[in-house]
C-alpha positions in Angstrom: 6.5 15.8 14.3 7.4 12.5 12.6 6.6 12.1 8.9 3.7 9.9 8.0 4.6 6.5 6.5 2.1 4.3 4.7 2.6 0.5 4.7 0.6 -1.7 2.3 -0.3 -5.1 3.8 -1.0 -8.3 1.8 -1.5 -11.8 3.4 -3.4 -15.0 2.8 -3.3 -15.1 -1.0 -3.9 -18.8 -1.5 -6.3 -19.0 -4.5 -5.7 -16.4 -7.2 -2.2 -15.0 -7.7 -3.5 -12.2 -9.9 -5.5 -10.8 -7.0 -2.4 -10.1 -5.0 -0.7 -8.6 -8.0 -3.7 -6.3 -8.5 -3.5 -5.2 -4.8 0.2 -4.3 -5.2 -0.6 -2.2 -8.3 -3.5 -0.5 -6.4 -1.3 0.3 -3.4 1.1 2.1 -5.7 -1.7 4.3 -7.0 -2.8 5.0 -3.4 0.6 6.2 -2.5 2.1 3.6 -0.1 5.7 4.1 0.9 6.5 0.4 1.8 5.0 -3.0 1.3 4.6 -5.8 3.8 3.9 -9.4 2.6 2.7 -11.0 5.8 2.6 -14.7 5.1 0.6 -17.3 3.1 1.3 -15.8 -0.2 1.0 -18.3 -3.1 4.4 -18.9 -4.7 3.3 -17.6 -8.1 1.9 -14.5 -6.5 5.0 -14.0 -4.4 7.2 -14.2 -7.5 5.0 -11.8 -9.5 4.8 -9.3 -6.6 8.6 -9.3 -6.1 9.1 -8.8 -9.8 6.8 -5.8 -9.6 8.5 -4.2 -6.7 12.0 -5.0 -8.0 11.2 -2.9 -11.0 9.6 0.0 -9.0 12.2 -0.1 -6.1 9.4 -0.2 -3.5 10.8 -1.2 -0.2 9.3 -4.6 0.6 9.3 -6.8 3.8 8.6 -10.5 3.2 7.5 -12.8 6.0 6.4 -16.5 6.0 3.1 -17.7 7.6 1.7 -21.2 8.0 2.0 -22.5 4.4 5.5 -21.6 3.2 8.0 -24.4 2.6 11.6 -23.6 3.2 13.1 -24.7 -0.1 10.6 -23.1 -2.4 10.1 -19.9 -0.4 13.8 -19.2 0.1 14.7 -20.0 -3.5 12.3 -17.3 -4.8 13.1 -14.7 -2.2 16.9 -15.2 -2.3 16.9 -14.7 -6.1 15.5 -11.2 -5.6 17.5 -10.3 -2.5 20.8 -11.1 -4.2 20.0 -8.8 -7.1 18.0 -5.9 -5.5 18.5 -4.0 -2.3 14.8 -3.1 -1.6 13.8 -6.4 -0.1 14.0 -7.6 3.5 13.8 -11.2 4.6 12.2 -11.2 8.1 13.5 -14.7 8.9 17.0 -13.2 8.9 16.3 -9.8 10.5 13.3 -9.1 12.8 13.7 -5.5 13.8 13.8 -2.3 11.7 14.1 1.1 13.2 12.3 3.8 11.2 11.9 7.5 12.0 9.5 7.7 15.0 8.6 4.0 15.1 10.1 0.4 15.1 8.9 -2.6 13.2 9.3 -6.0 14.9 8.5 -9.1 12.9 7.5 -12.5 14.3 7.9 -15.0 11.4 6.1 -18.3 11.0 3.0 -19.8 12.7 2.1 -21.8 15.8 -0.2 -23.9 13.6 1.2 -24.8 10.2 -0.7 -26.1 7.2 2.1 -27.9 5.3 4.4 -25.0 6.1 7.9 -25.3 7.6 8.3 -22.0 9.5 7.1 -22.3 13.1 6.8 -19.8 15.9 6.5 -20.6 19.6 8.4 -21.1 22.9 9.1 -24.8 23.0 12.4 -25.1 21.0 15.4 -22.8 20.6 15.6 -20.9 17.4 17.2 -23.2 14.8 16.5 -25.3 11.8 15.5 -28.9 12.6 15.1 -32.4 11.1 11.7 -33.9 11.9 12.2 -37.6 12.5 9.9 -40.6 13.0 11.2 -43.5 15.1 9.3 -46.8 15.0 9.2 -48.7 18.2 7.2 -51.6 19.8 5.0 -49.0 21.5 4.3 -47.2 18.2 5.8 -44.5 16.1 7.4 -41.6 18.0 8.6 -38.2 16.8 12.0 -36.7 17.4 13.4 -33.3 16.4 17.1 -32.9 15.8 18.9 -29.6 15.2 20.4 -29.7 11.7 23.7 -28.4 13.0 24.0 -31.5 15.3 25.2 -34.1 12.9 26.3 -36.6 15.6 22.8 -36.7 17.1 21.2 -36.9 13.6 23.4 -40.0 12.8 22.6 -41.6 16.2 18.8 -41.2 15.6 19.2 -42.6 12.1 21.1 -45.6 13.5 18.0 -46.2 15.7 16.0 -46.8 12.6 14.5 -43.3 12.4 13.2 -41.9 9.1 13.4 -38.2 8.1 9.9 -36.6 7.8 11.2 -33.3 6.5 12.7 -30.1 8.0 11.4 -27.0 9.7 12.6 -23.6 10.9 11.7 -22.7 14.5 11.6 -19.2 15.9 11.5 -18.9 19.6 9.5 -15.9 21.0 12.0 -15.3 23.7 14.4 -14.0 21.1 12.1 -11.1 20.3 12.0 -9.8 23.9 15.4 -8.1 23.6 14.4 -6.4 20.4 11.7 -4.3 22.1 13.6 -1.3 23.4 10.8 1.3 23.1 7.3 -0.3 23.4 5.4 2.9 22.6 7.2 3.1 19.3 6.9 -0.6 18.5 4.6 -2.2 15.9 4.5 -6.0 16.0 3.9 -7.7 12.7 3.0 -11.4 12.8 1.1 -13.7 10.5 -0.7 -15.2 13.5 -2.7 -13.1 16.0 -2.3 -13.0 19.8 -4.9 -14.8 21.9 -8.0 -12.8 22.9 -11.2 -13.9 24.6 -13.9 -11.9 22.8 -16.1 -13.0 19.9 -15.3 -9.8 17.9 -11.5 -10.3 18.2 -8.9 -10.6 15.4 -8.3 -14.2 16.5 -11.9 -15.5 16.4 -12.2 -18.3 14.0 -14.9 -20.8 12.8 -13.7 -24.1 11.6 -14.2 -27.9 11.7 -12.3 -30.4 13.9 -12.4 -34.2 13.4 -14.0 -35.5 16.6 -12.6 -39.0 15.8 -10.4 -40.6 13.2 -11.9 -41.6 9.8 -11.0 -42.5 6.3 -11.7 -39.9 3.6 -11.3 -41.6 0.2 -7.9 -43.2 0.3 -6.6 -40.9 3.0 -6.6 -41.5 6.8 -7.7 -38.5 8.8 -6.6 -38.5 12.4 -8.7 -37.2 15.3 -8.1 -33.5 15.8 -7.5 -32.6 12.1 -8.6 -29.1 11.2 -10.9 -28.3 8.2 -11.9 -25.0 6.6 -15.5 -24.1 7.5 -16.9 -24.6 4.0 -15.3 -28.1 3.7 -16.2 -29.0 7.2 -19.9 -28.2 6.7 -20.0 -30.3 3.4 -18.4 -33.2 5.2 -20.8 -32.9 8.2 -23.7 -33.1 5.8 -22.3 -36.4 4.6 -22.2 -37.8 8.1 -18.5 -37.4 8.7 -17.5 -37.0 12.4 -16.5 -33.3 12.4 -17.4 -30.8 15.0 -17.9 -27.1 14.0 -16.2 -24.8 16.4 -16.3 -21.0 16.8 -13.6 -19.8 19.2 -10.5 -17.7 19.9 -7.5 -19.4 18.5 -4.7 -16.8 18.9 -1.3 -17.6 20.3 -0.9 -17.6 24.1 2.8 -17.0 24.0 2.4 -14.1 21.6 -0.2 -12.6 24.0 2.2 -13.0 26.9 5.0 -11.4 24.9 2.8 -8.4 23.9 1.6 -8.0 27.5 5.0 -8.3 29.1 6.7 -5.9 26.7 3.9 -3.4 26.7 3.2 -3.5 23.0 -0.1 -1.8 22.0 0.0 -2.0 18.2 0.0 -5.2 16.2 -1.0 -6.4 12.7 -1.8 -9.9 11.7 -3.5 -12.0 9.0 -4.1 -15.8 9.2 -7.7 -15.8 10.5 -9.8 -15.5 7.3 -13.1 -15.1 9.2 -11.6 -12.1 11.1 -10.5 -10.3 7.9 -10.5 -6.5 8.4 -11.4 -6.6 12.1 -9.7 -3.9 14.3 -9.9 -3.2 18.0 -7.9 -2.1 21.0 -6.5 -4.4 23.7 -10.0 -4.6 25.4 -11.6 -5.5 22.0 -13.4 -2.2 21.7 -13.8 -1.3 18.0 -11.3 1.1 16.5 -12.7 3.1 13.5 -10.8 3.4 10.2 -8.7 6.4 9.4 -8.5 7.5 13.0 -5.1 7.8 14.6 -4.6 5.9 17.8 -1.8 4.5 20.0 -3.6 1.2 20.5 -4.6 -1.1 17.6 -4.9 -4.8 16.9 -5.8 -5.2 13.2 -6.3 -8.1 10.8 -5.2 -6.4 7.6 -7.3 -8.6 5.4 -7.6 -12.0 3.7 -6.5 -11.6 0.1 -8.7 -14.6 -1.0 -11.6 -12.4 -0.1 -10.1 -9.4 -2.0 -9.1 -7.8 1.3 -5.9 -6.0 2.0 -5.1 -2.8 3.8 -2.9 0.3 4.5 -1.4 1.2 7.9 -0.4 4.8 8.3 2.2 5.5 11.0 2.7 8.9 12.5 5.3 8.7 15.3 3.8 6.6 18.0 0.3 6.7 16.5 -1.2 4.6 13.7 -4.4 4.5 11.6 -5.6 1.8 9.3 -7.6 1.7 6.0 -9.4 -1.5 5.0 -9.3 -2.1 1.2 -11.7 -4.4 -0.7 -10.6 -4.9 -4.3 -14.2 -5.5 -5.3 -14.6 -1.7 -4.8 -11.9 -1.0 -7.4 -13.1 -3.0 -10.4 
């Protein structure tokens, strides 16, 4: 029988860096074997956590979500990776074979909020320049691989302006990594698409139903707002529609289905924090071993994190609320 391995999960630590640091300390006391930072970790929190785990030697996997910017994120992570051997950058390596199970990471997000790590199936895996080209019919966007200097110069000569860079990860590259589906645990910041109201991808948010000015800023139609902010703006008469729907990734759902993966952990959807179910969206209880689990390990801004215990091809989860450990 395979030995049990306990993974601590932290994601979506936007507001208070100290909360994520507290979670890491608590995990140590609860006996985790490894730590997974699954995206949208505030830079101050990320630096503090890496400093903690560098000193303890705790094996730590670090993955970007929808907010991380390449320069700042890689500068912090590379500083620790070059000095310590207990850190893994999942933008560099996506598969880790453990005793009795495999971890496969899908870095980035299909919907970024200022972030520069993207996940999808529209572009080859590469780093790109994001360009804006002004024309008589209006501004157009173009993406140019950073390794293609000739094309970059050609687009610049057309009067284009650089609007930043981004790293794209194509889902197709993950297909070959799944060699034993029953042993595989997929770890992504974003969830796969489901169609049930209790699913890990169910979100409530606001969408601009038409363009408008907010102070000195222009807000284009289709812009997304957090629920609290959206409700405040609606009360002021701003044209925002409140939505409650499943927003998971279609291409991630297709990948999971086609490769026969039955265990996955995500973050990203704050409203779905600590939800857990099987592929049919039937509830899966805590601390019960199963071979089918889709689990939102918790939004750190709510004080939520979690522990995944792996025993061979089975897993169980424990939801942790830091408010219970004051």
